C-alpha positions as CSV (number, residue, x, y, z in Angstrom):
1,X,134.7,78.5,66.8
2,X,133.6,81.2,69.5
3,X,129.8,81.6,68.5
4,X,127.9,83.4,71.1
5,X,124.6,82.8,71.6
6,X,123.3,86.2,72.3
7,X,119.7,86.3,71.5
8,X,117.1,86.5,68.5
9,X,119.6,87.5,65.9
10,X,121.4,83.9,66.1
11,X,117.8,82.5,65.6
12,X,117.1,84.7,62.7
13,X,120.6,83.5,60.9
14,X,119.7,80.0,61.4
15,X,116.6,80.6,59.8
16,X,118.1,81.9,56.6
17,X,118.5,79.1,53.8
18,X,120.5,77.9,51.1
19,X,123.5,80.1,50.0
20,X,123.4,82.6,52.7
21,X,123.4,79.7,55.5
22,X,126.4,77.8,53.7
23,X,128.4,81.2,53.4
24,X,128.0,81.9,57.0
25,X,129.0,78.6,58.3
26,X,131.9,78.4,56.1
27,X,132.9,81.9,57.2
28,X,133.5,80.0,60.9
29,X,135.7,77.1,59.6
30,X,139.3,77.1,59.6
31,X,140.8,76.8,55.9
32,X,141.7,73.6,54.7
33,X,145.5,73.2,55.6
34,X,148.2,73.4,52.9
35,X,151.1,71.7,54.5
36,X,154.4,73.2,54.0
37,X,157.2,70.4,54.1
38,X,160.9,69.7,54.5
39,X,160.2,66.4,54.5
40,X,157.9,63.4,55.3
41,X,158.5,60.0,57.3
42,X,157.9,56.5,55.7
43,X,154.6,56.6,58.2
44,X,153.3,59.6,56.6
45,X,154.1,62.7,59.1
46,X,154.8,65.8,57.2
47,X,157.3,68.0,58.9
48,X,159.3,71.4,58.6
49,X,162.7,72.4,59.9
50,X,163.3,75.6,61.8
51,X,166.1,76.6,63.7
52,X,167.5,72.7,64.2
53,X,163.9,71.8,65.5
54,X,161.3,69.7,63.8
55,X,157.6,70.9,63.8
56,X,154.8,68.1,62.9
57,X,152.8,70.0,60.3
58,X,150.8,67.2,58.3
59,X,150.1,63.7,58.3
60,X,149.1,61.9,55.1
61,X,149.0,58.2,56.6
62,X,146.0,56.1,57.3
63,X,146.7,54.5,60.5
64,X,144.4,54.5,63.5
65,X,147.1,55.0,65.8
66,X,149.9,57.5,65.4
67,X,153.0,57.7,67.3
68,X,155.3,61.2,66.8
69,X,158.7,60.3,67.2
70,X,160.9,62.6,69.5
71,X,163.5,62.7,66.8
72,X,163.5,62.9,63.3
73,X,167.1,62.6,61.4
74,X,168.8,63.7,64.6
75,X,166.5,66.7,65.2
76,X,164.1,67.2,68.1
77,X,160.4,67.3,67.5
78,X,159.1,70.4,69.6
79,X,155.9,71.3,68.0
80,X,152.8,70.1,66.4
81,X,151.8,72.8,63.8
82,X,148.5,74.6,63.1
83,X,145.9,72.1,61.5
84,X,148.5,69.4,61.4
85,X,146.0,66.5,61.9
86,X,142.9,68.5,60.8
87,X,140.1,66.4,59.8
88,X,142.2,63.2,60.2
89,X,139.0,61.3,61.1
90,X,140.6,57.8,61.0
91,X,142.8,58.6,63.9
92,X,141.8,57.5,67.0
93,X,144.9,57.4,69.3
94,X,147.8,59.9,69.3
95,X,151.0,59.3,71.1
96,X,152.8,62.6,71.6
97,X,156.4,62.6,73.0
98,X,157.3,64.5,76.0
99,X,159.9,66.5,73.6
100,X,156.9,68.6,72.2
101,X,156.3,71.8,73.9
102,X,153.8,73.6,71.5
103,X,150.2,72.3,70.0
104,X,149.2,74.6,67.4
105,X,145.6,76.0,66.3
106,X,143.3,73.3,65.0
107,X,146.2,70.7,65.4
108,X,143.6,67.9,65.9
109,X,140.3,69.3,65.1
110,X,137.6,67.1,63.5
111,X,139.7,63.9,64.0
112,X,138.4,60.5,65.4
113,X,140.8,60.5,68.7
114,X,139.0,58.7,71.6
115,X,141.8,59.5,74.1
116,X,145.0,61.6,74.5
117,X,147.3,62.0,76.8
118,X,149.5,65.6,76.5
119,X,152.8,65.3,78.2
120,X,154.1,67.8,80.8
121,X,156.4,69.1,78.5
122,X,153.6,70.9,76.6
123,X,153.1,74.5,77.7
124,X,150.9,75.8,74.9
125,X,147.8,74.4,73.4
126,X,146.5,76.4,70.3
127,X,142.7,77.8,69.3
128,X,140.6,74.8,69.1
129,X,143.4,72.2,69.1
130,X,140.9,69.4,69.8
131,X,137.5,70.8,68.4
132,X,134.8,68.6,67.3
133,X,136.6,65.4,68.2
134,X,133.2,63.8,69.1
135,X,134.8,60.7,70.0
136,X,137.2,62.0,72.6
137,X,136.2,60.8,75.7
138,X,139.6,61.1,77.7
139,X,142.2,63.6,78.0
140,X,145.0,64.3,80.7
141,X,146.3,67.9,80.3
142,X,150.1,68.5,81.3
143,X,150.6,70.2,84.9
144,X,152.3,72.9,83.7
145,X,149.8,74.6,81.4
146,X,148.8,77.9,82.3
147,X,146.0,78.4,79.7
148,X,143.2,76.7,78.0
149,X,142.6,78.4,74.8
150,X,139.3,79.6,73.1
151,X,137.5,76.5,72.1
152,X,140.3,73.9,73.0
153,X,137.8,71.3,73.4
154,X,134.5,72.7,72.0
155,X,132.0,70.4,70.7
156,X,133.8,67.3,72.1
157,X,130.6,66.0,72.7
158,X,131.6,62.6,74.4
159,X,134.1,64.3,76.8
160,X,132.7,63.4,80.4
161,X,135.5,64.2,82.7
162,X,138.5,66.3,82.7
163,X,141.0,67.5,85.3
164,X,142.1,70.9,85.0
165,X,145.8,71.3,86.1
166,X,146.6,73.5,89.1
167,X,148.5,75.6,87.3
168,X,145.8,76.9,84.8
169,X,145.0,80.5,85.5
170,X,142.7,81.1,82.2
171,X,139.9,79.1,81.0
172,X,139.2,80.9,77.5
173,X,135.9,81.3,75.4
174,X,134.0,78.1,74.5
175,X,136.8,76.1,76.1
176,X,134.5,73.1,76.6
177,X,131.4,74.2,74.9
178,X,129.1,71.3,74.2
179,X,131.0,68.8,75.9
180,X,129.2,66.6,78.4
181,X,131.0,67.0,81.3
182,X,128.9,66.4,84.4
183,X,131.2,67.8,87.1
184,X,134.3,70.1,86.8
185,X,136.6,71.1,89.3
186,X,138.1,74.5,88.9
187,X,141.6,75.1,91.0
188,X,142.2,77.8,92.8
189,X,144.8,79.2,90.6
190,X,142.2,79.9,87.7
191,X,141.6,83.8,87.7
192,X,139.5,84.1,84.5
193,X,136.7,81.9,82.9
194,X,135.9,83.0,79.0
195,X,132.6,83.7,77.6
196,X,130.5,80.3,76.8
197,X,133.4,78.5,78.4
198,X,131.0,75.6,79.6
199,X,128.1,76.5,77.6
200,X,125.7,73.5,76.8
201,X,127.8,70.9,79.4
202,X,125.9,68.8,81.6
203,X,127.2,70.5,84.7
204,X,124.9,70.0,87.9
205,X,126.7,72.5,90.2
206,X,129.9,74.7,89.9
207,X,132.1,75.8,92.7
208,X,133.6,79.0,92.1
209,X,137.2,79.2,93.8
210,X,138.7,82.5,95.7
211,X,141.0,83.2,92.8
212,X,138.3,83.8,90.0
213,X,138.1,87.1,88.9
214,X,136.0,87.4,86.0
215,X,133.4,85.1,84.5
216,X,132.4,85.7,80.8
217,X,128.6,85.7,79.8
218,X,126.7,82.4,79.3
219,X,130.1,80.7,80.8
220,X,127.4,78.4,82.7
221,X,124.7,78.2,80.4
222,X,124.0,74.5,81.2
223,X,120.4,73.2,81.3
224,X,121.2,70.9,84.0
225,X,122.8,73.4,86.3
226,X,121.0,73.9,89.3
227,X,123.4,75.3,91.7
228,X,126.3,77.8,92.2
229,X,128.7,78.1,95.3
230,X,131.2,80.6,95.6
231,X,134.1,80.7,98.2
232,X,133.7,82.9,101.0
233,X,137.0,84.4,100.1
234,X,136.3,85.5,96.7
235,X,136.6,89.3,96.5
236,X,134.4,89.3,93.2
237,X,131.6,87.0,93.4
238,X,129.0,85.4,95.8
239,X,126.2,83.1,95.9
240,X,122.9,83.1,97.9
241,X,120.6,80.0,97.5
242,X,122.5,78.7,94.4
243,X,121.9,82.0,92.6
244,X,125.5,83.8,91.4
245,X,125.9,87.3,92.2
246,X,128.7,89.9,92.5
247,X,130.6,90.1,95.9
248,X,128.4,93.2,97.1
249,X,125.2,91.2,95.8
250,X,124.1,94.2,93.9
251,X,123.9,92.6,90.4
252,X,122.7,89.2,89.8
253,X,124.8,87.3,87.4
254,X,123.3,83.8,86.8
255,X,120.4,82.0,87.7
256,X,121.0,78.3,87.6
257,X,118.6,77.0,84.6
258,X,117.5,73.7,86.1
259,X,116.1,75.6,89.1
260,X,111.9,75.5,89.0
261,X,109.1,77.6,90.4
262,X,109.2,81.0,91.3
263,X,111.9,83.5,92.7
264,X,112.3,86.5,94.3
265,X,115.2,88.6,93.9
266,X,117.0,89.9,96.9
267,X,116.5,93.7,97.4
268,X,119.7,94.5,97.4
269,X,120.0,93.8,93.6
270,X,120.2,97.2,91.5
271,X,121.3,95.2,88.3
272,X,120.1,92.0,86.3
273,X,123.1,91.0,84.6
274,X,123.7,90.3,81.0
275,X,121.9,86.9,80.0
276,X,121.4,86.6,84.2
277,X,118.2,84.2,83.6
278,X,119.0,83.3,80.2
279,X,117.0,80.1,79.0
280,X,115.9,79.3,82.3
281,X,112.7,77.1,81.0
282,X,111.3,76.0,84.2
283,X,111.4,79.7,86.1
284,X,107.5,80.5,85.9
285,X,107.6,83.8,88.0
286,X,110.0,86.5,89.2
287,X,109.7,88.9,91.6
288,X,111.7,92.0,90.8
289,X,112.1,94.5,93.9
290,X,112.2,98.5,93.7
291,X,115.9,98.7,94.0
292,X,116.3,97.6,90.4
293,X,117.3,99.9,88.0
294,X,118.4,97.8,85.1
295,X,118.1,94.7,83.1
296,X,120.7,93.6,80.9
297,X,121.1,92.2,77.3
298,X,119.1,89.0,76.9
299,X,118.6,89.0,80.8
300,X,115.2,86.7,80.5
301,X,115.9,85.3,77.2
302,X,113.8,82.4,76.5
303,X,112.3,81.9,79.9
304,X,109.7,79.9,78.3
305,X,107.4,79.4,81.5
306,X,107.4,83.2,82.4
307,X,103.7,84.1,81.8
308,X,103.6,87.6,83.6
309,X,106.2,90.3,84.5
310,X,105.7,93.2,86.6
311,X,108.3,95.7,86.3
312,X,108.6,97.7,89.5
313,X,108.7,101.8,88.9
314,X,112.4,102.0,89.6
315,X,113.4,100.4,86.4
316,X,115.0,102.9,83.9
317,X,116.6,100.5,81.2
318,X,115.8,97.1,79.8
319,X,118.7,95.8,77.1
320,X,118.5,94.0,73.9
321,X,116.5,90.8,73.8
322,X,115.9,91.3,77.6
323,X,112.4,89.1,77.2
324,X,113.1,87.6,73.8
325,X,111.6,84.3,73.2
326,X,109.6,84.3,76.6
327,X,106.7,82.5,74.5
328,X,104.4,82.2,77.2
329,X,104.6,86.1,78.2
330,X,101.4,87.5,77.6
331,X,101.1,91.1,78.8
332,X,103.8,93.7,79.9
333,X,103.0,96.9,81.8
334,X,105.8,99.7,81.3
335,X,106.0,101.8,84.6
336,X,106.5,105.8,84.5
337,X,110.5,105.1,85.5
338,X,111.4,103.1,82.2
339,X,112.5,105.2,79.5
340,X,115.2,102.8,77.4
341,X,114.0,99.5,75.8
342,X,116.5,97.8,73.5
343,X,116.1,96.7,70.4
344,X,114.2,93.1,70.3
345,X,113.5,93.2,74.0
346,X,110.3,90.9,73.5
347,X,111.1,89.3,69.9
348,X,109.4,86.3,70.1
349,X,106.8,86.6,72.6
350,X,104.2,84.8,70.7
351,X,101.7,84.8,73.3
352,X,102.1,88.6,73.8
353,X,98.7,90.3,73.1
354,X,99.0,93.6,75.1
355,X,101.3,96.5,76.1
356,X,100.3,99.0,78.7
357,X,102.3,102.1,79.6
358,X,101.7,104.4,82.9
359,X,100.4,107.5,81.5
360,X,103.2,109.4,83.3
361,X,106.0,107.9,81.5
362,X,108.0,110.1,79.5
363,X,109.2,108.0,77.0
364,X,106.8,105.6,75.8
365,X,102.9,105.7,75.0
366,X,100.7,102.7,74.3
367,X,97.5,103.2,72.1
368,X,95.4,99.7,71.7
369,X,98.1,97.8,73.0
370,X,100.5,98.8,70.5
371,X,104.1,100.4,72.0
372,X,104.9,103.9,70.5
373,X,107.7,106.4,71.6
374,X,105.8,109.5,73.6
375,X,104.7,111.7,70.5
376,X,104.1,108.6,68.5
377,X,106.5,109.2,65.7
378,X,108.0,105.9,66.2
379,X,106.2,102.7,66.5
380,X,108.4,100.5,68.9
381,X,106.7,97.1,69.3
382,X,103.4,95.6,68.1
383,X,102.4,92.7,70.3
384,X,103.1,89.4,68.5
385,X,99.8,87.7,69.6
386,X,97.6,90.8,68.4
387,X,95.1,89.3,65.8
388,X,94.1,90.4,62.5
389,X,94.9,93.7,60.5
390,X,96.2,96.9,61.7
391,X,96.5,100.6,60.6
392,X,99.6,102.3,61.7
393,X,98.7,106.1,63.0
394,X,99.1,108.8,60.8
395,X,101.5,110.3,63.2
396,X,104.2,107.4,62.9
397,X,107.3,108.5,60.8
398,X,109.6,105.4,61.4
399,X,108.9,101.9,62.3
400,X,111.6,100.7,64.4
401,X,113.7,97.7,63.9
402,X,111.8,94.4,65.0
403,X,108.8,96.5,65.6
404,X,106.8,93.8,64.0
405,X,108.8,91.0,64.2
406,X,107.5,87.6,64.3
407,X,103.8,88.7,64.3
408,X,102.4,85.6,63.1
409,X,98.8,86.6,63.7
410,X,99.2,90.1,61.8
411,X,97.0,89.5,58.4
412,X,97.5,92.9,57.0
413,X,98.9,96.3,57.6
414,X,98.5,99.9,56.3
415,X,101.5,101.9,56.5
416,X,100.7,105.9,56.7
417,X,102.2,108.3,54.1
418,X,104.3,110.3,56.6
419,X,106.5,106.8,57.2
420,X,110.2,107.4,55.9
421,X,112.1,104.6,57.3
422,X,111.4,101.0,58.3
423,X,113.7,99.4,60.4
424,X,115.9,95.9,60.5
425,X,113.7,93.0,60.9
426,X,110.4,95.1,61.1
427,X,108.0,92.6,59.6
428,X,110.4,89.6,59.2
429,X,108.5,86.4,59.9
430,X,105.1,87.8,60.0
431,X,103.7,84.6,58.3
432,X,100.0,85.6,57.7
433,X,101.3,89.0,55.8
434,X,101.2,88.2,52.1
435,X,101.3,91.6,50.8
436,X,102.1,94.8,51.7
437,X,102.1,98.5,50.5
438,X,105.4,100.8,50.9
439,X,104.2,104.7,50.8
440,X,105.7,107.1,48.5
441,X,107.7,108.9,51.3
442,X,109.7,105.5,52.5
443,X,113.5,106.4,51.8
444,X,115.1,103.5,53.5
445,X,114.0,99.7,54.4
446,X,116.6,98.1,56.9
447,X,118.1,94.7,56.9
448,X,115.6,91.5,56.5
449,X,112.6,93.8,57.1
450,X,110.1,91.5,55.3
451,X,111.9,88.3,55.6
452,X,108.9,86.0,55.4
453,X,105.8,84.9,53.3
454,X,104.8,88.0,51.1
455,X,103.7,87.2,48.0
456,X,103.2,90.9,46.8
457,X,104.4,94.2,47.7
458,X,103.8,97.6,45.8
459,X,105.9,100.5,46.1
460,X,103.9,103.9,45.5
461,X,107.1,106.3,45.2
462,X,110.7,106.1,44.1
463,X,112.7,102.9,45.1
464,X,114.2,103.4,48.6
465,X,117.8,102.1,49.8
466,X,117.3,98.7,50.8
467,X,119.6,96.8,53.4
468,X,120.5,93.2,52.8
469,X,118.3,90.1,52.7
470,X,115.1,92.5,52.9
471,X,113.0,90.0,51.1
472,X,114.7,86.8,51.8
473,X,112.4,83.8,52.3
474,X,109.7,85.0,50.4
475,X,107.9,82.7,48.1
476,X,109.5,82.3,44.9
477,X,106.6,83.9,43.0
478,X,106.9,87.1,45.0
479,X,106.3,90.1,42.6
480,X,107.0,93.6,43.0
481,X,104.6,96.4,41.9
482,X,105.7,99.8,41.4
483,X,103.8,102.9,39.8
484,X,104.8,103.9,36.2
485,X,107.3,106.7,36.3
486,X,108.6,105.9,39.7
487,X,112.5,106.1,39.5
488,X,115.0,103.4,40.5
489,X,112.6,100.4,39.4
490,X,113.4,98.1,36.5
491,X,111.1,95.6,34.7
492,X,110.9,92.4,34.7
493,X,113.6,92.2,37.4
494,X,114.5,94.5,40.2
495,X,117.0,93.2,42.9
496,X,116.4,89.6,42.1
497,X,112.7,89.7,42.0
498,X,109.9,89.9,39.5
499,X,108.7,93.5,38.8
500,X,106.0,94.9,37.1
501,X,105.0,98.6,36.5
502,X,101.6,99.4,37.3
503,X,99.0,102.2,37.2
504,X,98.0,103.7,40.7
505,X,94.8,102.3,42.2
506,X,92.0,104.3,41.2
507,X,88.1,103.8,41.2
508,X,85.5,105.6,39.4
509,X,81.7,106.0,39.6
510,X,79.8,106.2,36.3
511,X,76.5,107.1,35.5
512,X,73.6,104.6,36.6
513,X,71.7,102.9,33.6
514,X,68.3,101.1,33.2
515,X,64.8,101.9,33.6
516,X,65.5,104.2,36.5
517,X,62.3,103.1,38.7
518,X,62.5,100.3,41.1
519,X,65.4,98.7,39.6
520,X,68.4,100.2,38.0
521,X,72.0,99.1,37.0
522,X,75.1,101.2,38.6
523,X,78.2,101.3,37.0
524,X,81.9,102.1,37.8
525,X,85.6,101.3,36.5
526,X,88.6,100.2,38.7
527,X,92.0,100.2,38.1
528,X,93.9,97.6,40.4
529,X,97.5,98.3,41.2
530,X,99.0,94.7,41.2
531,X,97.0,93.2,44.0
532,X,94.2,91.1,43.8
533,X,91.0,93.6,44.1
534,X,87.2,93.3,44.6
535,X,84.8,96.1,43.9
536,X,81.5,97.0,44.7
537,X,79.0,99.8,45.3
538,X,77.6,101.5,48.1
539,X,74.2,103.0,47.7
540,X,71.0,104.5,49.8
541,X,69.0,107.9,50.1
542,X,71.5,109.6,52.0
543,X,75.5,110.0,51.5
544,X,75.5,107.5,54.6
545,X,74.5,105.1,52.1
546,X,73.8,101.9,54.2
547,X,73.3,99.3,51.4
548,X,75.9,97.5,49.2
549,X,76.3,95.3,46.2
550,X,77.9,91.7,46.3
551,X,81.6,92.2,46.0
552,X,83.0,91.4,42.5
553,X,86.5,90.0,41.7
554,X,88.2,92.5,39.1
555,X,91.9,91.1,38.6
556,X,95.3,92.8,39.4
557,X,96.4,94.8,36.9
558,X,94.3,96.0,34.1
559,X,91.5,98.7,34.3
560,X,88.2,97.3,33.6
561,X,84.4,98.3,34.2
562,X,82.0,96.4,36.6
563,X,78.4,96.9,37.3
564,X,75.8,95.8,39.6
565,X,72.0,95.8,39.4
566,X,69.9,97.0,42.3
567,X,66.3,96.7,42.8
568,X,63.5,96.8,45.5
569,X,64.0,100.6,45.3
570,X,61.6,103.1,46.8
571,X,59.5,105.1,44.3
572,X,60.3,108.8,44.1
573,X,63.5,109.0,45.9
574,X,66.8,110.4,45.3
575,X,69.4,107.9,45.8
576,X,73.0,108.2,46.5
577,X,75.7,105.8,45.3
578,X,79.3,105.3,44.8
579,X,82.1,102.8,43.6
580,X,84.5,101.1,46.1
581,X,87.6,98.9,45.2
582,X,89.6,97.1,47.8
583,X,92.7,95.4,48.4
584,X,95.8,94.8,50.2
585,X,96.6,98.1,49.6
586,X,93.9,99.8,51.1
587,X,90.0,100.9,50.1
588,X,89.4,103.7,47.9
589,X,86.0,105.2,46.8
590,X,84.4,106.8,43.6
591,X,82.6,110.1,43.6
592,X,79.2,110.2,45.1
593,X,76.6,110.1,42.1
594,X,72.9,110.4,42.5
595,X,69.5,109.4,40.8
596,X,66.1,109.6,41.2
597,X,63.5,106.7,41.0
598,X,60.1,107.5,39.3
599,X,56.8,107.9,41.1
600,X,54.3,104.9,41.3
601,X,51.2,104.6,39.0
602,X,48.3,106.9,39.5
603,X,44.7,105.6,39.5
604,X,41.4,107.6,40.0
605,X,38.1,105.9,40.6
606,X,35.8,108.0,38.2
607,X,32.0,106.9,37.9
608,X,29.6,103.6,37.4
609,X,27.1,103.5,34.7
610,X,24.2,101.2,35.7
611,X,23.3,99.1,32.8
612,X,20.1,97.2,34.4
613,X,19.3,96.6,37.8
614,X,21.8,93.4,38.0
615,X,24.7,94.9,36.0
616,X,26.8,98.4,36.1
617,X,30.0,99.5,34.3
618,X,33.0,101.0,36.5
619,X,35.4,103.6,34.9
620,X,38.6,104.8,36.1
621,X,41.7,106.4,34.9
622,X,45.3,105.7,35.7
623,X,48.7,106.8,34.8
624,X,51.4,104.1,34.1
625,X,54.1,106.7,34.7
626,X,56.4,104.8,32.5
627,X,56.0,101.3,33.7
628,X,54.4,98.4,32.3
629,X,50.9,98.7,34.4
630,X,48.1,96.3,35.2
631,X,44.8,97.6,36.7
632,X,41.4,96.1,37.6
633,X,38.5,97.1,40.3
634,X,37.5,95.9,43.6
635,X,33.7,96.0,44.6
636,X,31.2,95.0,47.1
637,X,28.2,95.8,49.4
638,X,30.9,97.1,51.7
639,X,34.2,99.1,51.6
640,X,36.1,95.8,52.6
641,X,35.0,94.9,49.0
642,X,34.9,90.9,48.5
643,X,34.9,90.9,44.4
644,X,37.6,91.9,41.9
645,X,37.4,92.2,38.1
646,X,39.9,90.9,35.9
647,X,43.3,92.5,35.5
648,X,43.7,94.7,32.5
649,X,47.1,96.1,30.8
650,X,47.2,99.5,30.2
651,X,50.7,99.9,29.0
652,X,53.7,102.2,30.0
653,X,52.8,105.4,29.1
654,X,53.3,108.6,30.8
655,X,49.7,110.1,30.5
656,X,46.4,109.2,32.2
657,X,44.4,106.1,30.3
658,X,40.9,105.7,31.0
659,X,39.8,101.6,31.3
660,X,36.3,100.1,32.6
661,X,34.9,96.9,33.4
662,X,31.3,95.4,33.7
663,X,30.2,93.8,36.6
664,X,27.1,91.6,36.9
665,X,25.1,89.5,38.9
666,X,24.5,92.3,41.3
667,X,21.6,92.4,43.6
668,X,18.9,95.2,42.6
669,X,17.9,98.0,44.8
670,X,21.5,97.7,46.5
671,X,24.5,99.9,47.4
672,X,28.0,98.9,46.0
673,X,31.3,100.2,46.9
674,X,34.2,100.0,44.6
675,X,37.6,101.7,43.6
676,X,40.1,100.9,41.0
677,X,43.7,99.5,41.5
678,X,46.9,100.4,39.6
679,X,50.1,98.0,40.0
680,X,53.4,97.9,38.3
681,X,57.0,97.4,39.5
682,X,57.2,100.4,41.4
683,X,54.1,99.5,43.6
684,X,50.5,99.3,44.0
685,X,47.8,102.2,44.4
686,X,44.3,102.2,45.0
687,X,41.6,105.0,43.8
688,X,39.2,106.5,46.1
689,X,36.2,104.5,47.2
690,X,33.0,105.4,45.3
691,X,29.6,103.9,45.5
692,X,26.6,103.3,43.3
693,X,23.2,101.7,43.8
694,X,21.4,99.5,41.7
695,X,18.0,100.3,40.2
696,X,14.6,99.2,41.6
697,X,13.3,96.6,39.3
698,X,9.8,98.0,39.6
699,X,11.1,101.4,38.8
700,X,13.5,100.3,36.1
701,X,12.5,101.2,32.5
702,X,15.5,99.4,30.7
703,X,15.7,96.1,29.9
704,X,16.6,93.5,32.4
């Protein structure tokens, strides 16, 4: 039953669903007993005989109170065998005779016992003998007992007190795990306290006697624990202000979880031990002195109120999961001295937005808040709270274990072609990441690398080697796309996932069509690669473009043409344009092409012919230059003009056309200005200003 709560991996295991979780749980349970039998008593006690002694090996009765006799058929009952009463949840009381010397592994595990008195004759109690007896409130241990085995009372959640005999020298791993003990007296005989011995108990304070020489990891990980006291005569341990240290106070071993506020580590400390501040939710700030060179595994795991940490320029290493699940931690500064950062050191730091590295650090480098090794070939850590998409630098060849783990704000990522390896849990639980492209040079993907919310993944090369559960916990409709002719894939199912072969992502720019003046239709074609794709055109009077058409949805897999009509173009202009396609695999561009818009119409004001002293005919020429064109005259007694003739259509030819208009109601002996105007979809042009003078009526020889 020893189940060490070491760090982020335990959380990840709990998140695996269905069959996987069931398998993992079953792996830690003992097998259901198959009871060997030489006989069975009338009240259901199953037993075996060996060397003229009886061992109780099972129970088939239904009584709540079970009394084990000291003698059966004239033979002494000396032992209760492994799993003898395992899962007999009807039993509330057991009476053990003083003939019994041994209680086997799992002997009373998962029973309904409420109290038990173990006689002094018993010298050995097996592994998890009373494990998960959740109704057990009272236990009397034998006075001669020397060892409390691993898991003996693990998960006896109602056990509020117990007296440990003064003969006990060893308390095993998880011995009292998850009991409701509020206090415990450790006798001065105990030498060893195992891993997780009192984890999840309700202890408020712990007194370490002088005899204790070994305390295991998380032995006293109790949320209510506020104080350690160590006997001054203990040669291995000491305490300062309730905090547990080694004797020389160079290693901080355990900070009580119930302590609140800020804490300053003494300057004698050189090592912050494994799990030293594990699950200290009330720790708001910690001052680490320049004497500290190492922070151990899970050193500050789940310190949920810790907002900021300053690592002194003495630290050379921080262990696996050192600051994992510090959910309020917003920034981290790596000093020049730190050359070793353990796996998942900052896993679950959901508020972490930025990392900085001293530029003198020989092992690490930071760019835009992201942590790399010094030559930027390995991406070590991406801050979990960094928002949006990310393009991994082209120098990177390896994405480290858990590099993007639990980055819930990451919406897209572009992995460069140089990457060959994607580590364990690299992108697990990136809940906003729905699609990923794996470049062609990737040859291995680690365990659980893409646990999460992917709906599509594209492989652009051959199938890589996959670890376990790489795509677990993704939506049921997740699809794997791979390029045709790639090796190692199979349709319609690959590694239990829907698989579809697709053509490589491509886009082409085709010739523009249309009148080729101020309005034109741009054409292109796109081949999506399995991802939902949009396409559009960029255009402008240079290869800088500067304009774009609206984006069009073009599907996921089929090659399709697309087009867009643009207008309001400048006449007589050379335009550049290209097609663009975008999806989760990136953005690609078609070739640059050009077209030239036609010139606007031309207009020439020619002459005027007076037809009377009050009328005149105005004459001009205009070239439509291929577009339907309208013409007219402006005229008046000044060049400001204030009158105009009716518009005329002169067609859409490509040569000069002559047109005229008669104007009337003119004043005699008066000078008039006039000009022609031509307009079409490419623009409006004006002829030159000209003038004429109407005749003097006294001198006019023609008709009025």
